[in-house]
C-alpha positions, 0 to 999 in steps of 0.5 A: 500500500502506497503512502499518501503525500501527507504521510510522506511529508510528515515522515520526511519532516520527522526524519529531518527533525531527528537529524536536527536533534542529533546535531543539536545534542552533539553541539554542532551548528548547521554549518559545522554538521554539514561540513562534517557530513560533507554536504552543503549547508542548504542541502542539510537545511532542506533535510532538517526541514523535511523538504528533502529526504536524506540519501541512504549513504547519509543516514548510514554515516549519521548512524555510524558516526553519531551513535544513532541507529537507522531504526531511530533516524528513519522510524523513530524507534529507540534502540534499547541496546544503545547505551550511547550519548543521545536522548531519543525523543518521540515524534511528539516531543520533536514536534514540540521541541522544534515548535512545529505544529502538525499539519491541520492543527491551529496555532 
């Protein structure tokens, strides 16, 4: 069954917010993180805002270098075995933390 456009938009946004959250938890500016990941600042910004989907290679690099599982980055599932640095947040926590109202909600 194919995802609707709204579901795809929400999924892209949540993946981007998880990436932004990892960046912030590690104390990187957008520019520093983009340099570390060898992508342009505008590309990373578009990913973090959900306007673009990150390529698999970038997700794998994030998972490897920043102790964030692919399950968490893509699906929002916390890896119970991870004893690392990151605080894993639910989708609702991410939306609230970054002050993004779900589509259809009134501010």
